[in-house]
C-alpha positions as CSV (number, residue, x, y, z in Angstrom):
1,M,3.6,16.9,-6.5
2,S,4.0,18.5,-3.0
3,L,3.7,16.2,-0.3
4,K,2.9,15.6,3.2
5,K,6.1,13.0,5.5
6,Y,2.7,10.6,7.5
7,K,3.0,8.0,9.5
8,K,0.3,5.4,11.8
9,K,-2.0,6.3,14.1
10,K,-1.1,3.3,16.1
11,P,0.3,0.1,14.7
12,Q,-1.7,-2.1,13.4
13,I,-1.0,-5.3,12.2
14,V,-1.2,-7.8,9.3
15,T,-0.8,-11.1,8.4
16,G,1.4,-11.5,5.6
17,V,2.1,-14.5,3.2
18,Q,5.2,-14.8,0.1
19,L,4.3,-16.0,-2.7
20,K,7.4,-18.0,-2.9
21,L,6.3,-20.8,-5.2
22,D,7.6,-22.0,-9.3
23,T,4.9,-20.3,-10.9
24,K,4.8,-17.1,-12.4
25,G,2.6,-15.0,-10.2
26,F,-1.4,-13.7,-11.5
27,N,-3.3,-11.2,-12.1
28,Y,-7.0,-10.0,-10.0
29,I,-8.8,-6.8,-10.3
30,K,-9.4,-4.4,-7.0
31,W,-8.6,-0.8,-7.1
32,G,-10.8,0.0,-9.9
33,G,-8.1,-2.1,-12.0
34,E,-5.8,-5.4,-13.4
35,Q,-3.1,-6.3,-10.1
36,F,-0.7,-8.3,-10.8
37,C,0.9,-9.9,-8.3
38,K,4.5,-11.4,-8.9
39,P,6.7,-14.2,-7.7
40,G,8.3,-13.3,-4.5
41,D,5.2,-10.8,-3.8
42,W,3.2,-10.6,-0.5
43,L,-0.4,-12.2,0.0
44,V,-1.6,-9.2,2.7
45,N,-4.5,-9.5,4.5
46,N,-5.3,-6.5,6.2
47,Q,-8.0,-6.5,9.3
48,G,-10.2,-8.3,6.1
49,E,-8.8,-6.5,3.0
50,C,-7.3,-8.6,1.1
51,Y,-5.0,-7.9,-1.9
52,T,-0.6,-7.9,-3.1
53,V,2.2,-6.4,-2.2
54,D,5.2,-5.8,-4.2
55,Q,8.1,-8.7,-2.4
56,E,10.8,-4.9,-2.2
57,S,8.1,-2.6,-0.5
58,F,7.0,-4.9,1.8
59,E,10.3,-5.4,2.6
60,L,11.0,-2.2,2.9
61,T,8.1,-0.6,4.7
62,Y,7.0,-3.3,6.6
63,S,8.4,-5.4,10.5
64,E,7.9,-8.9,11.4
65,V,5.2,-9.1,15.5
66,A,5.2,-12.6,15.1
67,P,5.4,-15.1,13.0
68,G,2.6,-14.3,9.9
69,Q,2.5,-11.2,10.9
70,Y,4.0,-7.9,10.7
71,I,3.3,-3.9,11.1
72,K,4.4,-1.0,8.7
73,T,7.1,0.7,10.7
74,A,8.2,3.2,7.7
75,P,7.1,5.9,7.2
76,I,4.1,7.0,4.1
77,W,4.2,11.1,1.7
78,A,0.9,11.4,0.9
79,K,-1.3,14.1,-0.9
80,Q,-5.1,15.2,-1.1
81,T,-6.0,14.8,-4.6
82,D,-8.2,18.2,-5.9
83,T,-9.8,15.1,-8.5
84,A,-10.8,11.7,-9.7
85,G,-7.9,9.8,-11.5
86,L,-5.5,6.5,-12.4
87,I,-2.0,6.1,-11.4
88,S,0.4,3.5,-12.0
89,T,1.2,1.1,-8.8
90,K,3.5,-1.6,-9.3
91,E,1.2,-4.1,-8.8
92,G,-1.4,-2.3,-11.6
93,K,-3.1,0.3,-11.7
94,S,-5.6,2.2,-8.7
95,A,-8.7,4.5,-9.8
96,Y,-9.3,7.2,-6.7
97,K,-11.8,9.8,-6.2
98,A,-11.7,13.6,-5.1
99,G,-10.5,14.3,-1.9
100,D,-9.1,10.5,-1.7
101,Y,-4.7,10.2,-1.1
102,I,-2.5,10.1,-3.6
103,T,1.0,7.9,-1.0
104,C,3.6,6.9,-1.8
105,N,6.1,4.6,0.3
106,N,9.3,7.0,0.0
107,A,9.9,10.4,-0.8
108,D,10.8,11.2,-4.0
109,G,7.0,10.2,-4.5
110,T,7.7,6.4,-5.5
111,D,5.9,3.9,-5.4
112,T,2.8,4.7,-5.4
113,Y,-0.9,3.7,-4.6
114,T,-4.2,4.6,-2.8
115,I,-6.2,5.0,0.1
116,P,-9.4,6.3,0.4
117,K,-10.0,9.6,2.3
118,D,-11.8,7.6,5.3
119,Q,-9.0,5.5,6.2
120,F,-6.3,7.4,5.1
121,E,-7.7,9.5,8.1
122,K,-8.7,7.6,10.4
123,T,-5.0,5.8,10.1
124,Y,-2.1,9.0,9.2
125,S,-1.7,12.0,10.5
126,E,1.5,14.3,9.3
127,A,4.5,12.8,11.1
128,D,7.4,15.1,13.0
């Protein structure tokens, strides 16, 4: 997969709460597949869209700006898709349509997730 490096066009604050409870986690349906939140993962509210983020991924890519408020500071790597499909993420499976972006938190193509085309192009620009 040929990936390009991207960064946020402007900082976007999300609300995050870490699941620091004595729990086995929980399953939920989102992005066209079943997701799983593990103990230590983060519950995120991103302008009304709620989802979970793997503990390690969150800690490596987000920075706290105020109690419970975070911005994604790490760059991502991405590729626009030609066809529809399904990918495996740390939280489960995510479906995507032709034209959407497969994104990765790591330059080696690992820690993947998808972002719809319109959302990606509003939020990210190619990094220098």
